[in-house]
C-alpha positions in Angstrom: 90.3 33.2 27.1 93.1 32.3 24.8 92.0 30.2 21.3 95.0 28.2 19.8 94.0 27.3 16.5 95.6 23.6 14.8 96.0 23.4 11.1 99.3 21.9 9.5 99.2 24.3 6.6 99.4 27.6 5.6 97.2 27.5 1.8 95.0 25.7 1.0 91.0 25.5 1.6 90.8 24.2 5.0 93.6 26.8 6.0 92.3 30.1 4.1 88.8 28.9 6.2 91.3 28.5 9.3 92.9 31.7 9.0 90.1 34.0 8.2 88.0 32.7 11.9 91.9 33.7 13.6 91.5 37.1 11.9 87.8 37.6 12.6 88.1 36.6 16.3 91.2 38.7 16.8 88.9 41.4 15.2 86.4 40.5 18.1 89.2 40.7 21.2 90.0 37.4 21.3 93.5 36.3 21.7 94.1 33.7 19.3 97.4 31.5 17.8 97.4 30.1 14.8 99.9 27.1 15.8 101.1 25.5 12.0 103.8 22.5 10.9 107.6 24.2 10.7 108.7 24.6 7.6 106.9 26.9 5.5 106.8 30.1 4.9 104.4 32.8 4.5 103.4 34.4 0.6 103.9 38.2 0.0 100.1 38.5 0.1 99.6 37.0 3.5 102.5 38.9 4.9 100.3 42.0 4.0 96.8 40.6 5.0 98.1 38.9 8.6 100.1 39.8 12.1 102.1 37.1 11.7 103.6 37.4 15.1 100.0 35.8 15.8 101.4 32.3 13.8 103.9 29.9 15.4 105.5 27.2 13.6 105.7 23.8 15.9 109.2 22.2 16.1 110.3 18.7 17.4 109.5 18.1 21.3 112.8 17.3 22.4 115.1 18.9 20.3 118.6 17.8 20.4 118.6 15.0 22.3 118.9 10.9 21.8 114.9 10.8 22.6 114.3 13.0 19.6 117.0 10.9 16.8 115.3 7.7 17.8 111.7 9.2 17.3 112.7 10.5 14.0 114.1 7.2 13.0 110.8 5.8 14.3 108.9 8.3 12.3 110.8 8.0 9.3 110.5 4.3 9.6 106.4 4.4 10.2 106.3 6.6 6.6 108.3 4.7 4.5 105.8 1.5 5.5 102.9 3.8 4.8 103.8 4.7 1.6 104.7 0.9 0.8 100.9 0.3 1.6 99.3 3.7 0.0 101.4 4.1 -3.3 99.2 3.0 -6.3 96.1 3.6 -4.9 93.4 2.6 -6.8 91.4 5.0 -9.5 93.0 7.7 -8.8 91.1 9.4 -5.5 92.7 12.0 -3.5 95.4 12.0 -0.5 95.1 9.7 2.2 97.2 10.0 6.0 98.0 8.3 9.0 97.2 9.6 11.9 100.9 9.9 13.2 101.9 12.9 12.7 105.0 14.5 14.8 105.7 12.2 17.3 105.6 13.6 20.8 104.2 16.6 20.0 102.3 17.0 23.7 100.0 20.5 24.3 101.5 22.6 24.6 104.4 22.9 22.3 107.5 23.6 23.6 108.3 27.4 21.6 104.4 28.0 22.0 104.0 31.2 24.3 101.3 29.4 26.4 104.3 26.5 27.2 103.7 27.3 31.1 101.6 24.1 31.8 98.0 26.6 32.7 96.1 24.6 30.1 92.8 25.4 31.7 92.8 29.0 30.4 93.2 28.0 27.0 91.0 26.5 24.2 92.7 23.7 21.8 90.9 24.7 18.0 91.8 21.9 15.8 91.3 22.1 12.0 93.2 20.2 9.4 95.8 18.4 11.2 97.1 15.4 9.6 101.0 15.2 8.9 100.8 17.7 11.8 99.4 16.0 15.1 100.2 13.0 15.8 97.3 11.1 17.4 98.6 9.1 20.6 100.9 11.6 21.7 98.8 14.6 21.2 95.6 13.6 22.7 97.5 11.3 25.5 99.3 14.7 26.4 96.0 16.4 26.9 94.5 16.7 30.8 90.7 14.6 30.7 89.1 17.9 31.5 90.5 19.9 28.6 88.2 20.9 26.1 88.9 20.8 22.5 86.9 22.0 19.6 88.0 19.9 16.0 86.2 22.3 12.9 85.6 19.5 10.1 86.5 20.4 7.2 86.8 17.1 5.1 85.8 13.4 6.2 89.5 12.2 7.7 88.6 12.6 11.5 85.9 9.9 10.8 87.8 7.5 8.4 91.1 5.4 8.9 92.9 7.6 6.1 90.8 8.7 3.3 89.7 12.5 3.6 86.5 12.5 1.1 85.7 8.1 1.1 83.7 8.7 -2.7 80.7 6.7 -2.0 82.4 3.9 0.3 80.7 3.7 3.4 83.7 1.6 5.7 84.1 4.4 7.8 80.9 3.5 9.7 82.1 0.4 10.7 85.9 1.1 11.5 87.1 0.8 8.0 89.2 -2.5 6.1 88.9 -3.8 2.6 89.5 -0.3 1.8 89.1 1.3 -1.6 91.7 3.7 -1.8 94.5 1.6 -0.6 96.6 -0.6 -2.9 97.4 -3.2 -0.3 93.7 -3.6 0.6 91.9 -6.2 3.4 90.2 -6.5 6.5 93.4 -6.0 8.6 94.7 -3.0 6.0 96.6 0.2 6.9 92.7 2.3 6.5 91.8 -0.4 9.7 94.9 0.0 11.8 94.8 4.1 11.5 91.2 3.9 12.3 92.1 1.7 15.5 94.5 4.2 16.1 92.1 7.0 16.0 89.7 5.5 18.3 91.6 4.7 21.1 93.5 8.4 21.0 89.8 9.9 20.8 88.8 7.8 23.8 87.8 10.2 26.8 88.4 13.6 25.6 86.8 16.7 26.3 85.7 16.6 22.2 83.5 19.4 20.6 82.9 18.5 16.7 81.8 21.4 14.2 80.6 20.9 10.9 80.6 23.5 8.5 78.3 22.0 6.3 75.0 19.6 6.8 76.3 16.9 4.9 79.5 16.6 6.8 77.5 17.4 10.1 75.6 14.1 9.3 78.5 12.2 8.4 80.1 13.4 11.8 77.2 12.5 14.2 76.9 9.5 12.5 80.9 8.3 12.6 82.0 5.6 15.6 85.0 7.4 15.6 83.3 10.3 17.5 80.5 8.6 18.9 82.3 10.0 22.6 82.6 13.5 21.5 80.1 15.9 24.0 78.9 18.0 21.3 77.7 18.3 17.8 77.8 22.3 16.1 77.1 23.4 12.8 79.1 26.6 12.1 79.0 27.9 8.1 82.1 29.1 7.4 82.0 32.9 7.4 83.3 35.9 4.6 85.9 38.6 4.7 82.6 40.8 3.1 84.9 44.3 3.7 87.4 42.3 1.0 85.1 39.8 -1.4 82.5 42.2 -2.7 80.6 42.3 -6.1 83.6 45.0 -8.6 81.7 46.8 -11.5 81.6 44.2 -14.0 83.2 46.4 -16.8 86.2 47.2 -14.4 87.0 43.7 -13.6 87.1 42.8 -17.5 89.4 46.0 -18.6 91.5 45.0 -15.9 92.0 41.1 -16.9 91.9 41.9 -20.5 88.4 40.0 -21.2 86.0 40.9 -24.1 82.9 43.2 -22.3 80.2 41.1 -24.2 81.6 37.8 -23.5 79.2 35.4 -21.1 81.8 34.3 -18.7 81.6 30.8 -17.1 84.2 31.1 -14.0 85.0 27.7 -12.5 88.5 27.7 -9.8 90.1 25.0 -7.5 93.5 24.5 -5.6 93.8 21.1 -8.0 92.0 20.9 -11.4 93.0 17.8 -11.8 91.2 17.0 -8.2 88.8 14.4 -9.3 86.3 15.0 -7.0 86.1 18.7 -7.8 84.5 17.8 -11.1 86.9 19.0 -13.6 85.4 15.7 -16.2 82.4 16.2 -15.7 82.6 19.9 -16.1 84.1 19.3 -19.7 81.7 17.1 -20.5 79.2 19.9 -19.8 81.4 22.7 -21.6 81.4 20.4 -24.7 77.5 20.2 -24.6 78.1 24.2 -25.1 80.3 23.9 -27.9 82.5 27.0 -29.2 79.7 28.9 -31.5 78.7 31.1 -29.1 80.0 34.0 -27.0 81.3 32.3 -24.5 84.6 32.2 -22.3 85.3 30.2 -19.2 87.6 32.0 -17.4 89.9 29.2 -14.8 92.2 29.7 -12.1 94.1 27.5 -10.0 96.9 25.2 -10.4 97.3 22.8 -13.4 95.3 23.7 -17.1 91.8 22.7 -18.1 91.6 21.7 -21.8 90.8 18.7 -24.1 92.3 18.8 -27.3 89.7 16.0 -28.6 86.3 18.2 -27.1 84.9 21.1 -28.7 84.9 24.0 -26.2 84.8 27.5 -25.5 87.6 29.2 -25.6 89.9 29.0 -22.0 91.2 32.2 -20.0 93.4 30.6 -17.0 94.8 33.0 -15.4 96.7 30.4 -12.8 96.9 30.5 -9.0 95.1 33.1 -7.4 96.8 34.6 -4.4 95.5 38.6 -3.9 92.0 39.3 -2.3 92.1 42.3 -4.7 92.5 39.3 -8.0 89.9 37.4 -6.6 87.6 39.9 -6.5 88.6 40.8 -9.9 88.0 36.8 -11.0 84.6 36.7 -9.3 83.1 39.8 -10.6 84.4 39.6 -14.5 82.2 36.1 -14.3 78.4 35.8 -15.5 78.4 32.7 -13.0 80.7 30.1 -11.6 80.4 26.7 -11.8 80.8 24.4 -9.2 81.0 20.9 -10.7 82.4 19.1 -7.2 81.2 15.7 -6.8 81.6 15.2 -2.8 82.7 18.5 -1.1 82.3 20.3 2.6 81.1 23.7 1.9 83.5 25.1 -0.8 84.9 28.2 -0.3 85.3 29.4 -3.8 81.2 29.1 -4.1 80.9 31.3 -1.6 83.5 33.6 -2.6 82.2 34.1 -5.8 78.8 34.6 -4.2 80.2 37.1 -1.8 81.4 39.1 -5.0 77.8 38.9 -6.7 78.0 35.8 -9.2 75.5 33.0 -8.9 76.5 29.7 -8.8 75.6 26.5 -11.0 76.7 23.2 -9.1 76.1 19.6 -8.8 73.6 18.6 -5.7 75.7 17.7 -3.8 77.6 17.9 -0.3 77.3 21.2 1.5 76.3 22.6 -1.7 72.8 22.7 -1.3 73.4 25.1 2.3 74.3 28.2 0.2 72.9 27.5 -3.5 69.0 27.5 -3.5 67.9 27.0 -7.0 66.2 29.9 -8.8 67.4 32.4 -6.2 70.9 32.1 -5.9 72.1 29.9 -8.4 71.7 26.7 -10.1 71.8 23.1 -9.2 72.1 19.8 -10.8 71.4 15.9 -9.8 75.3 15.1 -8.5 77.8 14.2 -11.9 74.6 14.5 -14.6 77.2 16.6 -17.0 73.7 16.6 -19.6 72.0 18.4 -16.6 75.1 20.4 -16.0 75.2 21.3 -19.2 71.5 22.2 -19.3 71.8 24.9 -16.3 74.4 26.4 -18.0 72.9 26.5 -21.5 69.7 28.4 -19.4 72.1 30.7 -17.8 73.9 31.6 -21.6 70.5 32.6 -22.4 68.9 34.5 -19.6 71.8 36.7 -18.3 69.5 39.0 -16.9 68.0 36.6 -14.4 71.7 35.5 -13.6 71.8 39.0 -12.5 69.4 39.1 -9.9 70.3 35.6 -8.9 73.7 37.3 -8.4 72.4 40.0 -6.3 70.4 37.4 -4.2 73.8 35.5 -3.6 75.6 38.9 -2.3 72.6 38.9 0.2 72.3 35.4 1.5 76.5 36.0 2.1 75.3 39.2 4.1 72.3 37.0 5.9 74.2 34.3 6.8 77.8 33.7 5.9 79.8 36.6 7.1 83.3 36.1 9.1 81.5 38.1 11.9 78.9 36.0 12.5 80.9 32.8 12.1 83.2 34.6 14.7 80.2 35.3 17.4 78.6 31.6 17.0 82.3 30.2 17.9 82.6 32.4 20.3 79.5 31.6 22.4 80.7 27.9 21.9 83.6 28.6 23.3 82.1 30.4 26.5 79.5 27.5 27.2 83.2 25.2 27.5 84.6 27.2 29.8 81.9 28.1 32.1 81.4 24.0 31.7 84.9 23.2 32.3 85.0 26.3 35.6 81.6 24.5 37.3 83.5 20.9 36.6 86.5 22.1 38.5 84.6 23.8 41.3 82.3 20.3 41.9 85.9 19.1 42.1 87.2 21.1 44.5 
């Protein structure tokens, strides 16, 4: 069995989850490959942690030909048209992407070691594929019996372009009149992209995996995925040999933080992301105020501050690139706050719990899958900053209870969210698909 994972980028939450699954499968003897969009480079920490020989960057399919040049021109024209339609999106939502990635890149890519025409011996495993996989040409190149596993990391597979709908339900009826684009209408770019995806996914031997109950339910109700052969929930797995509790005093000394302060952790790849809840968190921290011995410990791109609010002192450490620093940050915190208002199964919360730190968050998306009130953390009603502040105040007043919840959080990760557990679930799915495919071939013969 050879499993080829496709993920657009090497960095980000989906990339981290896909890389960790790839590593766990390799550890169990599976021949796993990782295909990504060309033009990226590994960080030093990634090179130290992974075998880069298993990673392959996809090039354009018809290098150095007139057809390739025309492909590039058509692709750029489409990109410019797409940007004009989506630029100046309303109310600051997140990324909005086209179903047209690198055009005419059929399976298997020319620079992939499996480019021998024997696709039946391979499983295609898609992850976050925006800006990478071109729906019409990629899916159109597949044999109808080719098993395709698609792990969803956000809502883009269900929609005409958005990755999180912000509460919009238009994806259930084909999109159009999209609230997230500048030029909205019944047949706007969201509607046209929805139709492109729908046509491309017809008659594909598609099997959907979602890490959270929330996203699984949305996928099962999606008209874009109504012909999928199966739907399975497989939670993310944590590499617990790399993410584990460290002695709190040691972690704080290493980071230069006071030993007697109450530390509230928070982090995201992009702190400015609206759905990650920085606005709600700042409103909650204002209610906590600065008169207590409380500090915020923040990581990620950007800053978390507001000169108009009276907040605890904020210690901002920027992007965290390696596992040791990640362990230090999570272990130094008394609680980790997860104020996302819309999210799948946020890795930061799982990572914090793997390091023995309880999570306080909103009852949103997949967060309740692992934040069990009174056991592994505390929950507030989605978007309710005042209630989130009360949960933080409860935590500050009861540090011993938080420590006990942190121990239970680590136990939950070890019981339900380990990398090995995740890999085993996927291996069972793969074997079922290959077995069913072999039976179909024998009947056809």
